N, C-alpha and C positions, 0 to 999 in steps of 0.2 A: 570629618564630622565637625562642623562649626561649634556645636555645643561643647564638645570635648576640648577643642582648642581654647574656647572662651573660659572654660573651667580651669584649665592649666594656667592660662595667662593670669586669671584672678588669683589663683593660689600663689603664684610667684610674686606678683606685685604686692599682694597683701602682706608678704613676708619680707619685703624690702629688696627684692631681686628684679632684674630686668627680664626680658622675654626671649633671650637667645638660648641656644643649646647649652652654651657654657654656663649661663645662669641656672638652667635646670639642673645641670650636673653639680654645681656648687650647692644648690638647695638640697639635693639628694644627699650629698656628702655631709651637710650640716645635720641631717636627720639620722646619721649613723650608717648610711649605705656605703659599703666599701667599693670604690671605683676601681675598675681594672682597665687601664688604658692599653689599647692594642694598636700598634702601628701597622695597619693592613698593607699600606703601600710598601713598607720596608720588606715585609715577609714576601709579598708578591714579587718584588724586584729581585730579591735574593734567589727565590726558586726559579724565576725566569732565567737568571744569569747561570745558575748551576746546570740547568737542564737545556740551556740554549734554546729557549722557547720565547715566542713573542709575549710581551707583557699582556696583550689583549687576551691571549689564551689562558694564561695563569689567573687572570681576573675572575675566571669562572670558579676559582677556589675560595672566593671571598666569604661566601656563606659557610663553607667548611671551616675556615679559620675561626669564625665566631663559635661554631659548634665545638671545635677542638678545645678552645679556651674554656668553654663552659664544662665540657666533660672532664678536663683536668682539674678544674676547681671542685668538681663533684667527686674526684678521686677515682674516676674510671680509668683503668689501665689502657695505655696506648695500644697494646696488642689487640684489644677488643675493637678499637676503631680501625686498625689495620685490617683485621679480618672482615669487618663490614665493608670496607672499601673494595676488597677483592670480590665481594659478593655483588656489589652494585656496578663495578666497572670491569669491562672485559679487555679493553685496550690497555696494554701494559704501560704505555706512556702516561695515560691519564691516572692509572693507579699510582705510578711513581710520583707524578706531580702532586697529587692529593696527599700522598704519604709524607712528602717533604714539607708541605704546608702544615700538615698536622704535627709533625715532629718539631718544627720551629715554633708552633703555637704552644706546644707542651713545654718546650724549653723556656719560652718567654715567661709563662706562669711560674714555673719552678724557680727560675732565677730571681723573680720579683718577690715571691711569697714563701719559698722554701717549705712547701707543703709536705707533710709526712705521708708515707705510703699507708693506705688503709689496708689492714690485713684482711684477706678473704679466705675463709675456710670452706671447703666443699664447693658444690656447684651453685651458681646463682642464676636466677631467672628474672627477666624484666617482663612485667605484664600490667595491663590495665584492668579496670573493673569488669568490663565486658568479657574479656578473655578469662578472667578468674572464674566468673560465673559459668561460662561455657565449659571450661575444664572440669569444674565441679559437677555439672550436669552429666558430662560424659563419664566421669569416674563413678558417678552415682547410678549408672545404669539407665540413663534416659534413652528412650527408643523412638519417641516422636516429638519433634519441636515444630510448632507452627508460628507464623508471624506475618505481619504486614509491615513494610518498611516505615520506620519512624525514628527520629532522633530523640535520645541517644541509644535506643534499644537495638537497632538493626544489626550492629556489629557483632553482637553475641550470636545471633542466628547464622550469620555468614561465616563466622569462625567455626561453628559446629559443622556447617555444611562442608567446609574445606578440610576438616579434621575428623570426619565421622567414623572412620575405621578405628575401632578400639577393641581392647581385650574385654571379653564379656565376663561380667562379674556375677550377674544374677543366675542362680543354679538352673532355672528351667530353660535357659537358652545357651547353656554352657557348651552344648555340642555344636553350636553354630560357629564356624571359624570366620574370623574377620566380620562379625556382625556389626552393623553400623547404626547410625541414627537417621531416621527419615526426617528430613527438614523440608517443610512445605510452606511456600509463600502463597498466602491466600489473597482473595480479592479485597478483603477489608478485615477489620478487627473483630467484627461480629462472627465472621466465618472462622477466624483464627482460633478464638476461644472455644467455639462449638466443635471444631474439628479436634482440638486437643481433648475436650471432654469425651467425644466419641472414641478417640483412641484409648483413653483411660478405661472406658467400658469394655474394651476388647482385652484388657489385661496388660496393655503396654504402659510403661512409665511415660507420662506425657506432660508437656509444659508448653507455655507460650511466653512471649516477652513483648513488652510495649511500654509506652510512656503515657502521660496524662490524657491527651485526647483519645487515644486508643483504648485506655482503661475505661473511660467514660462509656464507650460503645460496648465494652465487654460486660458491663454491669448486669444486664439481664441474663446473659449466659452464666455468669458466676452464681446468680440466684438459682438458676436451673440446676447447676451442679450441687448447690447446697441442698436443695429439695431432694435430689436423687442420690445424694451421698457419693458423688463422683470425685475421685482423688486427682485433682488437677492443680498444677503449680502455675502461678502467674508471676513472672519476674517484672517488677514495676520500677522502671527507671524514672525517677522524679526530675522534672525540669521546671523552668520558670513558667508560671501560669498566672491567670486562667486563660482559656481558649488556646490559641496558638502560642500566646505568651512570648517567651524568649527561648526558642528551641535550642540555642547553643549556650544557654546559661542555666545555672542550677538553682535549686530551691528545695526546701523540705516542707512544702505546703500541702502535701496530699496525704498526710498521716491519718487524719480523721476520716477522710474519704475512703481510704483503704480498709480501715477497721470497720466501717459501716457500709461498705459497698453493697449495692442492690437493696431492694425493698424487703422488709420483713426481718424476722429473727431466725437466724441459723448460724451454725459455727463457722467462723472465719478465723483461721490462724494467721497472724501477721508477725513477721520477723524482719529485722533490719540489720544490715551489715555495716561495720565501722571501718574496715580496711580491706585490702585485697586478699589477705589470707582468710579472713572471716568470710568474704564473698564466696571463696572456693568451697569452704566447708559448709556454709549456710545453704548453698545450692543443693548439696547432698542432703542436708538436714531437711530442707523443704520437701524434697521428694519423699523422704521417709515419713515425715509428718502427714503429708497428704494421704499416703496409702495406709498408714497405721490408723488414722482417725477418719478416713474416708470423707474428706471434706476439702474445699478449696483452701490453698495456702498462698498468701501474698508475700512475696519476698521483695522488700524495698531496698533499692540501691539508688542513692542520689547521684545526680549528674556529675558532681565534683569527683565522686569516687569512680564512676563509670569511665570517665575519659582522662583520668590522671594515671600516671605510671609510678610503679615502685619496683625496686630491685630487692628480691627476697631470697632467702636460702631455700633451695629446692626441697630440702628435707621437711620444710613446713607444709608442703603439699603431698607428702608421701602417704598414700593410702594402701599401698601394697601389703598384703598379709593381714590387714585389719578387717573386721566385720563391720562394714559401713552401710550395708543395705538392709532395711527393714521393710518388708512388704505387708506387714500386718496380717490380717485374716484372709489374705488371698489364697485360694485353693484351686487346683486344677483337678476337678472331680465332677463327675456327672451326677445329676440329681433328677429324680422323678417328681418329687414334690418339694420344690425349692422356694423358700421364702427369702427373697432378696433383702427385705427390710424387717427381718426377724427381730422381735423384741429380745433384748439381752440385758444383763445387769449393768454392763458398761456402756450400753447404747450403740456398740459397734457390732454389726451383723457379719456373718460369714459371707465372703464375696467370691464369686466365680466369674470368669470372663464370659462374654456373649458366646453362645454356641454350646455351653456345657449344661444348660438348663433353660426351661422356659421362664422368661422374666418380663416384666412390664416397666417401662420408664415413661413418665410424662411430667409436665410441670404442675399437675394437680396434686392435691392431697390424696393419699392412697393408703391401702392396708398393707399388711406384711408381704403380700405377693406383688404389690405395685399397682393393683387394680384401683381405679379412681373411686373414691367415696368421700362424702361429706358428713358421715355419721359422727355425732358429737363425741361419744366416748373414745372412738378410734382417733379422732382429731387430737384430743388431749394427750393420749398415750404416744402417738407418733411424734407430736410436737416435742414432748418431753424427751423422747428417745433421741431425737436429733441433737437437742441442746445438751443432753447428758454426755455426749461425746466431748464437748468442751470442758465439762466438769472432770471427765476422765483424764483429758490432756492436762488439765490444771493439777490434778493429783499425781500424775505419772512423771511429768517433766520437772526435774529439779529446778527450783527457783534460781539456784546458783548458775544454772545453764542459761537462764533467761536474762541475766545481767552480769556485768563485769565491774570489778572494783580495782582502781589503780591508785597507788600511793598509800601512805600510812593514815591511820585514823586522825581526823582533824575536826576542829569546830566549823570549818568551812568546806562545803562540798559543792562541786559542779555536777549537775545531772544533765547528761546530754545523750545524743544518739546519732547514728550515721557517721558521716565523714568528720564532723566537728570533734569527734573523739580524739583524732590525731593531734590537732593544734592544742586541744585542752591538756593532753598529757605532756606535750612539749612545754607548754606554759607552766604546768605544775612543776616540772623539773627545774626550769629556770628560776621560778619564784622560790623554790626550796633553797637554792644557792644564795638567795637574798634574805633568807630567814622567814619567808612567808610560806607556811605549810597549808596545802589544800589537798583534798581528795577528789578523785574523778570517778563518777559512777556512770556507766554506759548501759542504757536499757537496750536489750537485743530483741526481746519479744514483747509485743504490745497486746496481744490477745492469744492465750490468756496472760494477764498481766502479773508480774512477780510482786504482788502487793504486800505480802507478809515480809519478805526480805527487805524491800525498799523502805518499809516503815521502820524496821529494826535498824537499818543502816543510818537513817536520817534522824532517828530519835535523839533529841538533845543537841542537835546542830544549831549553832548561832546564826549561821548563814547558809541558805540553800539557794544556789545560783543556777537557774535554768538557762541552758545554752542551746540554741537551735537556729536554723536558717528559715524562719518564717515570721509573719507579723503577729499571729494570734497565740503563740506559745502552745502549739498543739500537743506536744508531749507532756507539757506541764498540766494541761487540761485533763489528759488521761491519768496522770499520776494523782491528781486531786480526786477524780471520779472513782478510781479503783482503790487507791491506798489512803485517801483522805489527807494527803500531805500537799501543802501549797508552798511553792518557793517564796523565799523572802525577796529575791531579786531576779530580774529577767535580763538576759543579754541576747539580743535578737538581731537578725540581719536578713534582708530580703531584696537586696539590689542585684542579685544574680551572680555575685562574686563569692568565692569561697571564704569562709571564716579562717583567719590566719592566727598563727601563734602570737605574733606581736599584738594583734587586736585583743585576744583573750587575756594576755598579760596586762595590757593597758586597762581593760575593763575591770579586772579583779582589783587592781590598784585604785582605780577610780571609785569603785564601790566601797572599798575600805576607807577611802578619804571622804566619801559622800554617802554614808549608809542610808540616808533618807531618800536617795534617788533610786527608786525601785526598778526602773526600766531604763536600760542602756541600749541604744541603737548603734550598731556598727555600720559603717558605709565605706570601708576601704575597697580599693581595687579600681583599676582604670575603666 
């Protein structure tokens, strides 16, 4: 890419360096990057001599040497790498060759840096955001998943398809042994969302997964679900936009679209995950919210979270023995005179699956039976009934569950959401060691918004710093709209690269030194 080469050359020369690889390494070192020199040729030669193999054969282990060095620097035990090698290689000679290359790479790092062993208690699992959501849906009793392939959402559905045999948790299907999840690849996203809605009407826990272009196509179907009070979950993996945008890059530019998707006024519950453990539990939460309040739920996962990996304690995903499924007012009962859209105090009607009673569904306004009508008084009551469900959700869901607070009380608060939560917390910890105390507030639910709690938390703050990966500070707009609180400063990034700890740390220090500069734009990343 000529533009990138030109950018790197300009960066090096403007800082007094040449344009060789050595100059680039020296520049990186001057910026605090710790260099790890690896003599690939020496390791390859030693392994070739030990195993009496041609050097050309051992050369195949060059990439593995780089991986082994990285794994040791990360504190991953050699035994895990050995086990992985035996999974991928069947030929004992190749296993041994790669094992010796790995062992020498580990020895090199240890002798040069004397890294301490990282204590590991219990079982650990490595997973990305797609897998975390998929596992959460399976644990949460998902029975139908529809999708049309799109980056970065498709991996979630293919994982469910490969791992669909699960222990059944929901009582009404407990008698089914090895019940699984029906995963269906539709011809497009219009079909995907409508099939999921249809599955929900039959009583199945149903969801779909997509990204920006697909979600645009789903808008009309989501509106139909809102009108017909169908409990469907849409996992929305946000990527660089608009249009095709940057499919392999990330952004948080779709928040306002998700909160206001489709035309008209109806309840849309919108939640956003900030790490992989949250993604797992939020997938379960989304299914519960959809069925309890009989409305579409949008679960936002940004691309940075979807395709990044973390190693977590397996106990953080332990749902066994916990009551994690809430199916709301779903009943398996036959009715002779069934009002699917019955008026109730909380706006939520008793719900039975198709086949248990006569019921009517359409996109038109309707009465309690679902029969189409444009009568004025009914329109007012039915409109209020649907929106009353959002008021009920706002009343029932604790605001403490809708946002999270990290760090001690401080005059400075970062308000963020999604994947920037991680670097914000890391920066908070590092700044604390330098005597700069900040607090991090992560918003997890955007509709209904935790307006009262966020007002209380931010009252009296000298600095309120909005941090997110978009141009227009969309989360800040929602905070001002719902809670009447406006940030004093904005830290934004939209170049498709993730927000990093070092960037957040730099931005905070920059704002403290330049308080009149209200908007700071980050542009790190290759």
